[in-house]
VMD Tcl script that draws the C-alpha trace (Angstrom):
set ca {
  {0.02 0.01 -0.04}
  {1.35 3.37 -0.91}
  {1.95 5.98 1.78}
  {1.23 8.84 -0.67}
  {-1.96 10.77 0.04}
  {-3.90 12.79 -2.42}
  {-1.80 15.92 -2.96}
  {-4.30 17.85 -4.92}
  {-7.05 18.40 -2.35}
  {-9.14 21.41 -2.82}
  {-10.25 23.62 -1.24}
  {-7.15 24.44 0.76}
  {-7.68 27.09 3.37}
  {-5.08 29.41 5.02}
  {-6.35 31.14 8.12}
  {-5.10 32.21 11.57}
  {-4.11 29.52 13.94}
  {-6.07 28.63 17.04}
  {-3.41 30.16 19.11}
  {-3.63 33.48 17.32}
  {-7.44 33.37 17.55}
  {-7.17 32.77 21.37}
  {-4.98 35.82 21.48}
  {-7.63 37.83 19.62}
  {-10.22 36.80 22.23}
  {-7.96 37.80 25.05}
  {-7.15 41.02 23.34}
  {-10.96 41.76 22.81}
  {-11.71 41.10 26.44}
  {-8.82 43.35 27.54}
  {-10.08 46.12 25.20}
  {-13.59 45.88 26.65}
  {-12.16 46.01 30.19}
  {-10.10 48.97 29.27}
  {-13.13 50.71 27.80}
  {-15.23 50.04 30.98}
  {-12.43 51.21 33.17}
  {-11.90 54.45 31.16}
  {-15.61 55.21 31.18}
  {-15.95 54.64 34.94}
  {-12.74 56.60 35.64}
  {-13.90 59.51 33.54}
  {-17.34 59.58 35.08}
  {-16.22 59.33 38.61}
  {-13.17 61.57 38.54}
  {-14.07 64.06 35.80}
  {-13.99 67.62 37.36}
  {-16.49 69.02 34.88}
  {-19.33 67.61 32.82}
  {-17.30 68.38 29.65}
  {-14.29 66.36 31.05}
  {-16.62 63.48 31.95}
  {-18.19 63.48 28.47}
  {-14.74 63.77 26.68}
  {-13.37 60.89 28.78}
  {-16.36 58.64 28.19}
  {-16.31 59.52 24.42}
  {-12.63 58.60 24.23}
  {-13.34 55.30 26.12}
  {-15.46 54.19 23.09}
  {-12.28 53.61 21.02}
  {-11.38 50.32 22.80}
  {-14.93 49.13 22.41}
  {-14.67 49.82 18.59}
  {-11.43 47.81 18.51}
  {-13.01 44.87 20.38}
  {-16.30 44.82 18.52}
  {-15.19 45.73 14.98}
  {-11.46 45.09 14.31}
  {-11.16 41.84 16.21}
  {-14.15 40.07 14.37}
  {-12.63 41.50 11.08}
  {-9.34 39.83 11.79}
  {-11.04 36.60 12.89}
  {-12.67 36.20 9.46}
  {-9.50 36.83 7.41}
  {-8.61 33.75 5.27}
  {-7.44 32.70 1.86}
  {-9.03 29.66 0.24}
  {-7.52 27.93 -2.92}
  {-9.82 26.10 -5.23}
  {-8.62 24.33 -8.33}
  {-9.55 27.22 -10.75}
  {-9.93 30.20 -8.43}
  {-9.12 31.67 -5.07}
  {-11.28 33.37 -2.54}
  {-9.67 36.10 -0.39}
  {-11.43 37.42 2.75}
  {-9.38 40.30 4.08}
  {-9.92 43.19 6.40}
  {-11.48 45.51 3.83}
  {-12.12 43.38 0.75}
  {-13.59 40.04 -0.26}
  {-12.69 38.90 -3.67}
  {-12.96 35.77 -5.82}
  {-10.25 35.58 -8.55}
  {-10.21 33.07 -11.26}
  {-6.82 31.79 -12.50}
  {-7.41 33.10 -16.12}
  {-8.06 36.55 -14.72}
  {-4.58 36.91 -13.21}
  {-2.34 39.03 -15.39}
  {0.75 38.43 -13.35}
  {1.77 37.32 -9.84}
  {4.77 37.98 -7.54}
  {5.73 36.07 -4.50}
  {8.17 38.17 -2.25}
  {10.34 36.23 0.17}
  {8.52 35.10 3.29}
  {9.26 37.19 6.40}
  {8.32 37.27 10.05}
  {6.40 33.86 9.79}
  {4.11 35.07 7.08}
  {4.01 34.86 3.26}
  {2.44 37.17 0.71}
  {1.27 37.07 -2.84}
  {0.83 40.15 -5.08}
  {-1.52 39.70 -7.94}
  {-2.47 41.95 -10.84}
  {-5.85 41.01 -12.24}
  {-7.53 41.94 -15.61}
  {-10.23 44.44 -15.42}
  {-10.33 45.00 -11.68}
  {-10.44 48.52 -10.15}
  {-7.48 47.93 -7.90}
  {-3.89 48.15 -9.39}
  {-2.51 45.29 -7.32}
  {-4.06 42.89 -4.70}
  {-1.57 42.21 -1.91}
  {-2.53 39.11 -0.04}
  {-0.65 38.57 3.19}
  {-1.18 35.44 5.16}
  {0.20 34.72 8.64}
  {1.74 31.34 8.32}
  {3.95 29.39 6.07}
  {3.44 28.71 2.34}
  {3.24 25.03 1.47}
  {3.11 22.72 -1.46}
  {-0.58 23.42 -2.22}
  {0.16 27.17 -2.70}
  {3.20 26.38 -4.76}
  {1.28 24.07 -7.11}
  {-1.53 26.53 -7.42}
  {0.85 29.30 -8.49}
  {3.04 27.14 -10.55}
  {1.68 28.08 -14.00}
  {0.65 31.73 -13.32}
  {2.45 34.36 -15.29}
  {5.06 36.18 -13.14}
  {6.34 39.74 -13.11}
  {9.56 39.94 -15.02}
}
mol new
graphics top color blue
foreach p $ca { graphics top sphere $p radius 0.5 }
foreach p [lrange $ca 0 end-1] q [lrange $ca 1 end] { graphics top cylinder $p $q radius 0.2 }
display resetview
C-alpha cells in the first residue's frame, strides 16, 4: 500500500491558527475592560461635565477595537480552489479566477508570514496584496505554478 496521500485536495484554506485566535479573544476582552475602566474613571473623577463627556467619548475607542477590528481579523482567510481563489481580508472580499490573473509575484516570506501580489485583468485595484500569517506550502506552490510572473 502506498503511503502517498492525495496531494491535490481542494479547497485548501489558509487562516489564523487557534493560538492566534485565542490571543484575539484575550485582546478583545482586555479592550472591553479598558473601555469600561476608562468610562468609569472619566465619569467618577471628571472635574466638569465636559471632562466626563470627553473621557467617556474617548473610552469608546477600545470598544470599537474589540467589536469591529477583532471580528474582522477573525474572518480573514485565503481559500484556494482548483480554478480560483477566494480572499477574505480586512477590507475586501474577492473571488479571482486563474485566467483573470495578469501576473503574480511572491516576495520572500518574512516574520512567519507569506504574501502574494496579484495583478488582475479588469479590476479597479492596481494590485491585490494578499498577506497570510503562516507558512506557504506545496498546495500554494502548485496553485501558483503556471501563473504568469512579473519579469
